[in-house]
C-alpha angles and dihedrals in degrees: 000000000000119000114238112210123198112249115261111255114226114236116240116183123222109282094246089052095046105107095190091054094045090053093048129099090249091063096051093109089054092051091050091049091048090056087056100043102038096055090043091056093046094048089050093050091049090045093233108165101170145001143210105219122212116204123187146117123309087204095061108106130205091233096036131103092275093040093127089072089059091054092044092051090050092049094046092049090050092050092047093049091051088051091050089055090055093057120103114259089245088070090065127231115308125194142180110252130196140164087267098239135107132287115035090000092057091046093054095046089046093052092050090049089050088060092049096246134129116268130193131221121193100190124187126216108237134178087249096047117241110211120217110247116247095245097070114108104253094227089053098046112116133185119204131194095189123060093206093056090049089051090051090059092046092053105037097048096042122110091170140006130213113195115198125185113299147138137247095327094049092046090051093050093045093049092050094052092045090051091051089050094045093050093038089228092153120066094233135051121253120209106228122199126186107203115209110036097200093047096050096042089052095046097042120037097211093172090057090053089054093043092055093044094247092127133014122249086243090062089072085072090067090082142022135212130234135178104188133043096244093054090044091051091052092050094048098043090048090056093041094049091055092047095046092056088071111063112228135164119271091244109060116228120233117245116235135193117277121224090352093302127104123233088255091064092043091051092052091050096244 
């Protein structure tokens, strides 16, 4: 008599433990959601309630022709972090935040570490891998697959922005923050500093934008320039001090239209 064996049942892991599925196109919404929820949980555990974000080139080297900007970013981050430590605990825990890479990002994380404070790195996975610099606080080192999720965390945690010389990436990040400020899409003001007056006025012809009606003269008030760490510190802390007087959640809410009309129409009285 022939033995009859039961067919072998193939093992299928739980969907949320299935690596092949999580890496597939079908699971893209889950990956996006993970890049929202996981950082949120970690920021909450580390009690981070706001950041000052440093943007700037990863190509800029400490010993290169624009090396002074590296030193200035390091100094400014150190001064800011020392100021954070002087704030009352009711103001929450503030930290310097960067894209986690080299150049200006490394300088800012390094300066914050010099002052003994926490410092954040929001790194992005690229085809040519960008390594996180060694000065990022390990508990606050993040790796993102999606640029737009990384940008969300830059914008919604920021209480202030310091933009140092950079290229396409820096221009993109700066323009996005200025657009959010111009349209008042976030429910709190962000102090925006462009560091290196000559550099930025050469790279971006702000007067031409006004001349051609692309921006209003009043839009120039959305940001300020600085050329030394002490002036930059004064500009940023002035804006931060005003913002911190009004308690707000760590994650800034987005402003929406009221009664079907945007704030622009409301402001004009229509």
